[in-house]
C-alpha positions as CSV (number, residue, x, y, z in Angstrom):
1,M,71.0,-74.8,-24.2
2,F,69.6,-71.6,-22.7
3,T,72.8,-70.2,-21.3
4,L,72.0,-66.8,-22.7
5,L,69.0,-66.7,-20.3
6,A,71.3,-66.9,-17.3
7,F,71.9,-63.2,-17.8
8,Y,68.3,-62.6,-16.7
9,S,68.4,-64.6,-13.5
10,N,68.5,-61.6,-11.3
11,W,65.4,-60.2,-13.0
12,S,63.6,-63.5,-12.5
13,L,64.5,-63.6,-8.8
14,L,63.3,-60.0,-8.5
15,I,59.9,-60.9,-10.1
16,V,59.5,-64.0,-7.9
17,R,60.5,-62.0,-4.8
18,I,58.0,-59.2,-5.5
19,V,55.2,-61.5,-6.4
20,L,55.6,-63.6,-3.3
21,G,55.9,-60.4,-1.2
22,V,52.7,-59.0,-2.7
23,I,50.9,-62.3,-1.9
24,F,52.0,-62.2,1.7
25,V,51.1,-58.5,2.2
26,A,47.7,-59.3,0.6
27,H,47.1,-62.2,3.1
28,G,48.7,-60.5,6.1
29,W,46.8,-57.2,5.9
30,P,43.3,-58.5,6.5
31,K,44.6,-60.6,9.4
32,L,46.2,-57.4,10.9
33,K,43.0,-55.3,10.4
34,N,40.9,-57.7,12.4
35,L,43.2,-59.4,15.0
36,K,40.2,-60.5,17.1
37,A,38.8,-62.6,14.2
38,T,42.3,-63.8,13.3
39,S,42.9,-64.9,16.8
40,A,39.6,-66.7,17.0
41,G,40.2,-68.4,13.6
42,F,43.6,-69.7,14.8
43,S,42.1,-71.1,18.0
44,K,39.3,-72.7,16.0
45,M,41.9,-74.4,13.8
46,G,43.7,-75.7,16.8
47,F,46.6,-73.3,16.9
48,K,46.3,-72.3,20.6
49,P,46.6,-69.8,22.0
50,G,45.1,-68.0,19.1
51,V,45.8,-64.6,20.7
52,F,49.5,-65.5,20.2
53,W,49.6,-67.3,16.9
54,G,47.1,-65.1,15.0
55,P,48.8,-61.8,15.5
56,L,52.3,-63.4,15.1
57,V,51.3,-64.9,11.7
58,A,49.6,-61.6,10.7
59,L,52.8,-59.6,11.5
60,V,55.1,-62.1,9.9
61,E,53.1,-62.2,6.6
62,F,52.5,-58.5,6.3
63,F,56.0,-57.2,7.3
64,G,57.8,-60.2,5.8
65,G,56.0,-59.6,2.5
66,L,57.1,-55.9,2.6
67,A,60.7,-57.1,3.3
68,L,60.6,-59.4,0.3
69,I,59.3,-56.6,-1.9
70,A,62.0,-54.3,-0.7
71,G,64.7,-57.0,-0.9
72,F,65.5,-56.8,2.8
73,Y,66.5,-60.0,4.7
74,V,65.2,-62.1,1.8
75,Q,66.8,-65.4,3.0
76,P,65.8,-65.1,6.7
77,V,62.3,-64.1,5.8
78,A,62.1,-67.0,3.3
79,L,63.2,-69.4,6.1
80,I,60.4,-68.1,8.3
81,F,57.9,-68.6,5.5
82,I,59.2,-72.1,4.9
83,G,58.5,-72.9,8.6
84,E,55.0,-71.4,8.4
85,F,54.1,-73.2,5.1
86,F,55.6,-76.5,6.2
87,V,53.2,-76.4,9.2
88,I,50.3,-75.3,7.0
89,N,50.9,-78.1,4.5
90,L,51.3,-80.7,7.3
91,W,48.1,-79.5,8.9
92,K,46.1,-79.7,5.7
93,I,47.5,-83.1,4.9
94,F,46.6,-84.2,8.5
95,K,43.1,-82.8,8.0
96,R,42.9,-84.9,4.8
97,Q,42.3,-81.9,2.6
98,P,42.6,-82.7,-1.1
99,L,45.7,-81.4,-3.0
100,V,43.6,-79.7,-5.7
101,G,41.4,-77.0,-4.1
102,G,43.1,-77.7,-0.8
103,W,46.8,-77.2,-0.4
104,E,48.4,-76.9,-3.9
105,F,48.8,-73.2,-3.5
106,D,50.4,-73.6,-0.1
107,L,52.8,-76.2,-1.6
108,L,53.8,-73.8,-4.3
109,I,54.4,-71.0,-1.8
110,L,56.6,-73.4,0.1
111,A,58.6,-74.3,-3.0
112,V,59.1,-70.6,-3.9
113,A,60.2,-69.8,-0.4
114,I,62.7,-72.7,-0.6
115,S,64.0,-71.3,-3.9
116,L,64.5,-67.8,-2.4
117,L,66.3,-69.3,0.6
118,T,68.7,-71.2,-1.6
119,L,69.2,-68.7,-4.4
120,G,68.8,-65.4,-2.5
121,G,66.8,-62.4,-3.6
122,G,68.8,-61.6,-6.7
123,G,71.0,-58.7,-7.5
124,F,68.3,-56.0,-7.3
């Protein structure tokens, strides 16, 4: 029915990849700027040692986001983000956070990362 739109699939993957990359850079940068608070936050959430997990997540989000924007290593980066957001979603479900206002955004990020893993980053 919409076969003519298949021509634009590379453009749509480019947009998805850039938007997801911008989201990760925007979330990773504040974590990198204040690693002490990031580490303390991860410890408080139960991800110990926070001095390991906090900086690791900050680096992965910031530099993984840049990689997505640039189109480098899209599928391996997407796989890493799938792992991160699988854990985030499970943690929020375990903590009985509501879907709406709780983890719907994280679920969407997981779905987009799965799409990039399976489809790749597109032709651009």
